[in-house]
C-alpha positions as CSV (number, residue, x, y, z in Angstrom):
1,M,0.0,0.0,0.0
2,T,3.1,2.3,0.0
3,G,2.7,5.3,-2.3
4,T,-1.0,5.9,-1.7
5,S,-2.1,9.2,-0.3
6,F,-5.4,8.6,1.5
7,K,-6.9,11.5,3.5
8,I,-8.2,10.0,6.8
9,A,-10.4,11.6,9.4
10,I,-10.8,10.0,12.9
11,I,-13.5,11.4,15.1
12,G,-12.5,11.1,18.7
13,S,-9.1,11.0,20.3
14,G,-9.7,8.4,22.9
15,P,-7.9,5.0,22.9
16,S,-9.9,3.5,20.0
17,G,-9.3,6.6,17.9
18,C,-5.6,6.8,18.7
19,F,-5.1,3.0,18.2
20,A,-6.8,3.3,14.9
21,A,-4.4,6.1,13.9
22,Q,-1.5,3.9,14.9
23,F,-2.6,1.0,12.7
24,L,-3.5,3.2,9.8
25,R,-0.2,4.9,9.9
26,K,1.5,1.5,9.8
27,A,-0.5,0.7,6.7
28,W,0.1,4.0,4.9
29,K,3.2,5.9,5.8
30,D,2.2,8.9,3.6
31,A,-1.5,9.1,4.4
32,E,-2.8,12.4,5.8
33,I,-4.4,11.5,9.2
34,T,-6.4,14.0,11.3
35,I,-7.9,13.2,14.6
36,F,-10.8,15.5,15.5
37,E,-11.8,16.0,19.1
38,A,-14.7,17.9,20.6
39,L,-12.7,18.9,23.7
40,P,-9.6,21.1,23.6
41,V,-7.6,18.2,25.1
42,P,-6.9,14.7,23.7
43,Y,-7.2,11.1,25.0
44,G,-10.9,10.9,25.9
45,L,-11.6,7.8,28.0
46,V,-8.0,7.6,29.2
47,R,-8.0,11.2,30.5
48,Y,-11.6,11.2,31.8
49,G,-12.9,7.7,32.1
50,V,-10.0,5.7,33.7
51,A,-10.2,6.0,37.5
52,P,-7.8,8.9,38.5
53,D,-6.0,6.7,41.1
54,H,-5.1,4.2,38.4
55,Q,-2.3,6.1,36.7
56,G,-0.7,3.0,35.3
57,S,-3.7,2.6,32.9
58,K,-3.3,6.2,31.9
59,S,0.4,5.8,30.9
60,V,-0.8,4.6,27.4
61,T,-1.0,8.3,26.5
62,A,2.8,8.4,26.1
63,Q,2.6,6.1,23.1
64,F,-0.4,8.1,21.7
65,A,1.7,11.4,22.0
66,R,4.2,9.9,19.6
67,L,1.5,9.9,16.9
68,F,1.4,13.7,17.0
69,E,5.1,14.3,17.7
70,R,6.7,11.8,15.4
71,E,4.2,10.1,13.1
72,G,2.7,13.2,11.5
73,V,-0.8,12.8,12.8
74,R,-2.7,16.1,13.2
75,F,-4.7,16.8,16.3
76,A,-7.7,19.0,15.7
77,G,-9.2,19.7,19.1
78,N,-12.2,21.8,20.1
79,V,-14.0,20.8,17.0
80,T,-17.4,19.1,17.3
81,I,-18.5,17.2,14.2
82,G,-22.1,18.1,13.5
83,E,-21.7,21.6,15.0
84,D,-18.4,23.3,14.1
85,L,-18.1,21.1,11.0
86,T,-20.9,19.1,9.4
87,F,-20.4,15.4,8.7
88,E,-21.2,16.1,5.1
89,D,-18.3,18.6,5.0
90,L,-16.1,16.0,6.5
91,A,-17.2,13.3,4.1
92,A,-16.4,15.6,1.1
93,A,-13.0,16.4,2.4
94,F,-11.7,12.9,3.5
95,D,-11.5,9.6,1.7
96,I,-11.9,7.6,5.0
97,I,-13.8,8.5,8.1
98,V,-13.3,6.5,11.4
99,P,-15.9,7.5,14.1
100,A,-14.4,6.7,17.5
101,T,-16.6,8.8,19.7
102,G,-17.3,6.1,22.2
103,L,-20.6,6.0,24.2
104,G,-20.9,8.9,26.6
105,C,-24.1,8.4,28.4
106,D,-24.8,6.0,31.4
107,R,-27.5,3.4,31.0
108,R,-30.4,4.3,33.3
109,L,-31.7,2.1,36.1
110,P,-34.5,0.1,34.4
111,V,-37.0,0.3,37.3
112,E,-39.7,2.5,38.6
113,A,-38.0,5.4,40.2
114,H,-39.4,8.3,42.2
115,P,-38.3,11.7,40.7
116,D,-37.0,12.9,44.1
117,C,-34.6,10.0,44.5
118,P,-31.1,10.9,43.3
119,V,-29.7,8.5,40.7
120,I,-26.2,9.2,39.3
121,G,-24.4,7.4,36.5
122,A,-21.0,5.9,37.3
123,G,-19.5,7.3,34.1
124,A,-20.7,10.8,35.0
125,L,-19.3,10.4,38.5
126,I,-15.8,9.2,37.3
127,R,-15.7,11.9,34.6
128,A,-16.4,14.6,37.3
129,L,-13.7,13.2,39.6
130,N,-11.4,13.3,36.6
131,G,-12.0,17.0,36.1
132,H,-14.1,16.8,33.0
133,P,-15.2,20.4,32.1
134,D,-18.8,19.3,31.5
135,M,-19.8,18.0,34.9
136,A,-23.1,16.1,34.6
137,L,-23.8,15.7,38.4
138,P,-26.4,17.4,40.5
139,A,-24.7,20.6,41.7
140,H,-25.0,23.6,43.9
141,A,-25.0,27.2,42.6
142,D,-21.3,27.4,43.1
143,G,-20.8,24.5,40.6
144,L,-19.7,21.9,43.2
145,P,-21.5,18.6,43.2
146,R,-24.1,17.9,45.9
147,P,-23.0,15.5,48.6
148,L,-23.9,11.8,48.1
149,G,-24.9,11.4,51.7
150,A,-24.0,8.7,54.2
151,R,-25.7,5.7,52.5
152,V,-24.8,5.0,48.9
153,A,-26.1,2.2,46.8
154,V,-24.0,1.1,43.8
155,V,-25.9,-1.0,41.2
156,G,-23.6,-3.2,39.1
157,N,-20.6,-5.3,40.0
158,G,-18.2,-4.8,37.0
159,N,-15.0,-2.9,37.1
160,V,-16.6,0.5,36.8
161,A,-18.7,-0.3,39.9
162,M,-15.5,-1.3,41.7
163,D,-13.9,2.0,40.7
164,V,-16.8,3.9,42.2
165,V,-16.7,2.0,45.4
166,R,-13.0,2.4,45.8
167,L,-13.1,6.2,45.0
168,L,-15.8,6.7,47.6
169,A,-14.2,4.5,50.3
170,K,-10.5,5.2,50.1
171,P,-9.3,7.8,52.7
172,L,-8.8,11.2,51.2
173,D,-5.2,11.3,52.2
174,Q,-4.5,8.2,50.0
175,F,-4.9,9.8,46.6
176,G,-1.3,11.0,46.3
177,G,0.0,10.3,42.9
178,S,-3.5,10.5,41.3
179,D,-5.0,13.3,39.2
180,I,-8.3,13.3,41.0
181,D,-10.2,16.5,41.4
182,D,-9.9,16.9,45.2
183,T,-12.4,19.7,45.4
184,R,-15.2,17.7,43.7
185,L,-14.3,14.5,45.7
186,A,-14.5,16.4,49.0
187,A,-17.8,17.9,48.0
188,L,-19.3,14.5,47.1
189,R,-18.1,13.0,50.4
190,R,-18.8,16.1,52.5
191,R,-21.5,14.4,54.6
192,G,-19.4,11.4,55.2
193,V,-20.0,8.2,53.3
194,A,-20.6,5.6,56.1
195,R,-22.1,2.7,54.2
196,I,-21.9,1.4,50.6
197,D,-24.2,-1.3,49.4
198,V,-23.2,-3.0,46.1
199,F,-25.9,-4.8,44.2
200,G,-25.1,-7.2,41.4
201,R,-27.5,-9.6,39.8
202,S,-24.8,-12.2,39.0
203,P,-23.5,-14.8,41.5
204,I,-20.1,-14.0,42.9
205,G,-18.4,-16.5,40.6
206,A,-19.9,-14.8,37.5
207,A,-19.4,-11.2,38.6
208,K,-17.8,-9.0,35.9
209,F,-15.1,-7.4,38.1
210,D,-11.5,-8.3,37.8
211,L,-10.3,-10.1,40.9
212,S,-7.4,-7.5,41.3
213,M,-10.0,-4.7,41.4
214,F,-12.1,-6.5,43.9
215,K,-9.1,-7.2,46.1
216,E,-8.1,-3.6,46.0
217,I,-11.3,-2.7,47.8
218,L,-11.1,-5.6,50.2
219,G,-7.6,-4.5,51.2
220,L,-8.6,-1.0,52.3
221,A,-7.7,-0.7,56.0
222,N,-10.6,1.7,56.8
223,V,-13.5,-0.6,55.6
224,R,-15.4,-3.5,57.1
225,V,-16.9,-5.8,54.5
226,S,-19.9,-8.1,54.6
227,Q,-21.8,-10.0,52.0
228,S,-25.0,-11.8,51.2
229,G,-26.2,-14.1,48.4
230,T,-23.2,-16.4,48.4
231,A,-24.4,-19.3,50.6
232,A,-25.1,-21.6,47.7
233,C,-22.2,-20.5,45.5
234,P,-19.4,-22.9,44.7
235,P,-15.9,-21.9,45.9
236,C,-14.1,-19.4,43.8
237,D,-11.2,-17.0,44.2
238,A,-13.4,-14.0,44.7
239,L,-15.5,-15.7,47.4
240,E,-12.3,-16.8,49.2
241,A,-10.9,-13.3,49.2
242,L,-14.2,-11.8,50.4
243,S,-14.5,-14.3,53.2
244,A,-11.0,-13.6,54.4
245,A,-11.6,-9.9,54.3
246,E,-14.9,-10.3,56.1
247,A,-13.1,-12.1,58.9
248,R,-10.4,-9.5,59.5
249,S,-12.2,-6.2,58.9
250,A,-14.7,-6.0,61.7
251,N,-13.4,-2.7,63.0
252,G,-13.4,-0.6,59.8
253,A,-15.2,2.7,60.1
254,L,-16.9,2.4,56.7
255,S,-19.2,-0.5,55.9
256,I,-19.3,-2.1,52.4
257,H,-21.9,-4.8,51.8
258,F,-21.8,-6.9,48.6
259,H,-25.2,-8.3,47.6
260,F,-24.9,-11.0,45.0
261,G,-27.8,-12.4,43.0
262,A,-29.6,-9.1,43.8
263,Q,-31.8,-7.4,41.3
264,P,-33.2,-3.8,42.0
265,I,-36.9,-3.6,41.1
266,A,-38.0,-0.2,42.4
267,L,-36.7,3.1,43.8
268,L,-39.4,4.7,45.9
269,H,-39.6,7.6,48.3
270,G,-40.1,6.2,51.9
271,P,-40.9,8.0,55.1
272,H,-37.1,8.6,55.8
273,G,-35.9,9.1,52.2
274,P,-35.3,7.0,49.2
275,L,-35.9,3.2,49.4
276,L,-34.3,0.8,47.0
277,S,-36.3,-2.4,46.7
278,V,-34.2,-5.4,45.7
279,E,-35.3,-8.9,44.8
280,T,-33.0,-11.8,45.9
281,G,-33.4,-15.5,46.2
282,D,-34.7,-14.9,49.7
283,G,-37.4,-12.5,48.6
284,I,-37.7,-8.7,48.4
285,A,-35.9,-6.3,50.8
286,S,-35.9,-2.5,50.9
287,H,-32.8,-0.5,51.7
288,E,-32.7,3.1,52.9
289,V,-30.3,5.1,50.7
290,D,-29.3,8.7,50.2
291,S,-27.9,8.2,46.6
292,V,-27.9,5.5,44.0
293,I,-25.0,5.2,41.5
294,T,-25.7,3.0,38.5
295,A,-22.8,1.1,36.8
296,L,-24.8,-0.6,34.0
297,G,-22.9,0.3,30.9
298,F,-23.2,3.1,28.4
299,H,-25.1,4.2,25.3
300,D,-25.2,7.0,22.8
301,S,-27.8,9.5,24.1
302,R,-28.2,11.2,20.8
303,P,-30.8,9.6,18.5
304,S,-30.2,8.7,14.9
305,G,-30.8,11.8,12.9
306,H,-29.1,14.1,15.3
307,P,-26.2,15.8,13.5
308,C,-23.7,15.0,16.3
309,S,-24.8,11.4,16.6
310,A,-22.5,8.8,15.1
311,Q,-25.6,6.7,14.4
312,S,-26.3,9.3,11.6
313,W,-22.8,9.0,10.1
314,S,-22.8,6.3,7.4
315,G,-21.5,5.5,4.0
316,A,-19.0,3.3,2.2
317,Q,-16.1,5.4,3.6
318,V,-17.2,5.2,7.2
319,F,-15.7,2.6,9.6
320,P,-16.8,2.9,13.3
321,V,-14.4,1.6,15.9
322,G,-14.2,0.8,19.6
323,W,-17.2,1.2,22.0
324,L,-19.2,2.8,19.2
325,Q,-18.9,-0.4,17.2
326,N,-19.3,-3.0,20.0
327,G,-21.9,-1.3,22.2
328,G,-19.6,-0.1,25.0
329,K,-17.9,-3.3,25.9
330,G,-14.3,-4.0,26.6
331,T,-11.2,-2.5,28.2
332,I,-8.5,-0.3,26.6
333,A,-6.8,-3.5,25.3
334,A,-10.1,-4.5,23.7
335,N,-10.3,-1.1,22.0
336,R,-6.8,-1.8,20.6
337,K,-8.0,-5.1,19.1
338,S,-11.1,-3.4,17.7
339,A,-8.9,-0.7,16.1
340,K,-6.6,-3.3,14.6
341,E,-9.6,-5.2,13.1
342,T,-11.1,-2.0,11.7
343,A,-7.8,-0.9,10.2
344,G,-7.7,-4.3,8.5
345,E,-11.2,-3.8,7.0
346,I,-10.1,-0.4,5.7
347,A,-7.0,-1.9,4.1
348,A,-9.0,-4.7,2.5
349,A,-11.5,-2.2,1.1
350,A,-8.6,-0.2,-0.4
351,K,-7.0,-3.3,-1.8
352,D,-10.2,-4.2,-3.5
353,R,-10.5,-0.6,-4.9
354,H,-13.7,0.1,-2.9
355,L,-11.7,3.0,-1.5
356,V,-9.7,5.3,-3.8
357,P,-7.6,8.3,-2.7
358,A,-9.3,11.4,-4.2
359,A,-10.3,13.8,-1.5
360,P,-8.6,17.1,-0.8
361,G,-8.1,16.5,2.9
362,F,-7.8,18.8,5.9
363,A,-7.0,21.9,3.7
364,A,-10.6,21.8,2.5
365,V,-12.0,22.4,6.0
366,A,-9.2,24.3,7.7
367,D,-10.6,27.8,7.1
368,R,-14.0,26.9,8.6
369,I,-12.6,25.8,11.9
370,A,-9.6,28.2,12.1
371,D,-11.2,30.3,14.9
372,T,-12.2,27.1,16.9
373,L,-9.2,24.8,16.4
374,V,-6.9,23.8,19.2
375,D,-3.9,22.1,17.7
376,Y,-1.3,19.8,19.3
377,E,0.8,22.7,20.4
378,G,-2.2,24.2,22.1
379,W,-2.7,20.9,24.0
380,C,1.0,20.9,25.0
381,R,0.5,24.3,26.6
382,I,-2.5,23.0,28.6
383,D,-0.5,19.9,29.5
384,A,2.5,22.0,30.7
385,H,0.2,24.3,32.7
386,E,-1.5,21.4,34.4
387,R,1.8,19.8,35.3
388,A,3.3,23.0,36.6
389,T,0.3,23.9,38.9
390,C,-0.3,20.5,40.6
391,A,0.7,19.6,44.2
392,P,3.9,17.7,44.9
393,G,3.6,14.1,44.0
394,R,0.6,14.6,41.7
395,P,0.9,14.2,37.9
396,R,-1.3,17.2,37.0
397,L,-4.0,19.5,38.2
398,K,-6.6,19.5,35.4
399,L,-8.2,22.6,34.1
400,T,-11.9,22.1,34.5
401,D,-13.2,25.3,32.7
402,R,-13.3,25.3,28.9
403,A,-12.7,29.1,28.7
404,E,-9.6,28.7,30.8
405,M,-8.4,25.7,28.7
406,L,-8.8,27.8,25.5
407,A,-7.0,30.8,27.1
408,V,-4.0,28.6,28.1
409,A,-4.0,26.8,24.7
410,R,-3.9,30.0,22.7
411,A,-1.4,31.9,24.8
412,L,1.4,32.9,22.4
413,P,4.9,31.6,23.2
414,R,7.4,34.3,24.1
415,D,10.9,34.9,22.6
416,A,13.9,35.6,24.9
417,D,13.2,39.4,24.7
418,G,9.7,38.8,26.1
419,T,7.8,39.6,22.8
420,D,5.1,37.3,21.6
421,R,5.7,35.1,18.6
422,P,3.2,33.0,16.6
423,H,3.4,29.2,17.0
424,A,3.7,26.8,14.1
425,A,0.6,24.9,13.2
426,H,0.7,21.1,13.2
């Protein structure tokens, strides 16, 4: 395939988009590849969806940075496809389009729910604690999230649920080395989380969490754990670890109870606040809660036909990738596999001449987004600012305001004599 000059647009700079760029660059060394991103900053799920105290998983951004610094991939940030640039404009300018927007909306709790009972999506919670500029949590007038209260229910027992439990249970002084938003975390926990009930419909042996994630919670020194719904379960590593933790954690200040084989059926307003009704093998029980956090997966909240919905983006040149393709399933490693498979499909279509390089590329849309665009150098200024302003031991202090992000991104570099000089566009 050497010698072709395809013009490729990738929509979304999260892991699936960046992995797709990696594989497409390997296929075509001379292709023009542009990654469009709605935010002024790259890396999507890695920056805002991976738990802020799991920095090891975020280190993948180092390899993604090489795309922009060494592989000639263009970063076009602060550009929303469907608003700043129509999909039709993009389709006319590029030979190949790879939507990698992910799924940004939490699946709702599929039960009868009283409107006064607070229900929060786990994805929205983790994005907020990661400093996302568009915080989607109930908030006070000052912009800070409302406290969750003392009694929190988490519905779901996959890895995202385990992230939520850990972030709410871990002592505040143990987030050194993370890039968590301390102000938002303190606001959420202001009234003191005293009890977390975790409800999963699966038996413990079929729970979706990784054992290492589960053990991380069980190893917290400040918690006491308990469980129900495991009496008839065959032995497994998770049950063994839970039983051992239950035996040694009787004095923990914060209580975490894991309910297995438990299916929520209603969220009602009781005499003392919200009541979560749950069906188990032993019948129906009601639990008093202050907040409910759902970790039930994700979906695209925009319906087909909406200009910003990837469901509306179709054509022979369009190849979705990642969560958008598989319905929100899989880890970062799974996104890499998806990207590799999609890049293979694109290469096969080119080999069969179903795709032919003919489009003008980024130059055809550059003028339309010139006043909006944040390029890679702009991101580097944001990155440097966040690294310079964080507390000792922290990797960064994220900017959470879009206007401030743009101001930092567009600040002109200075020469040695203190005069401003324009920066080179990537």
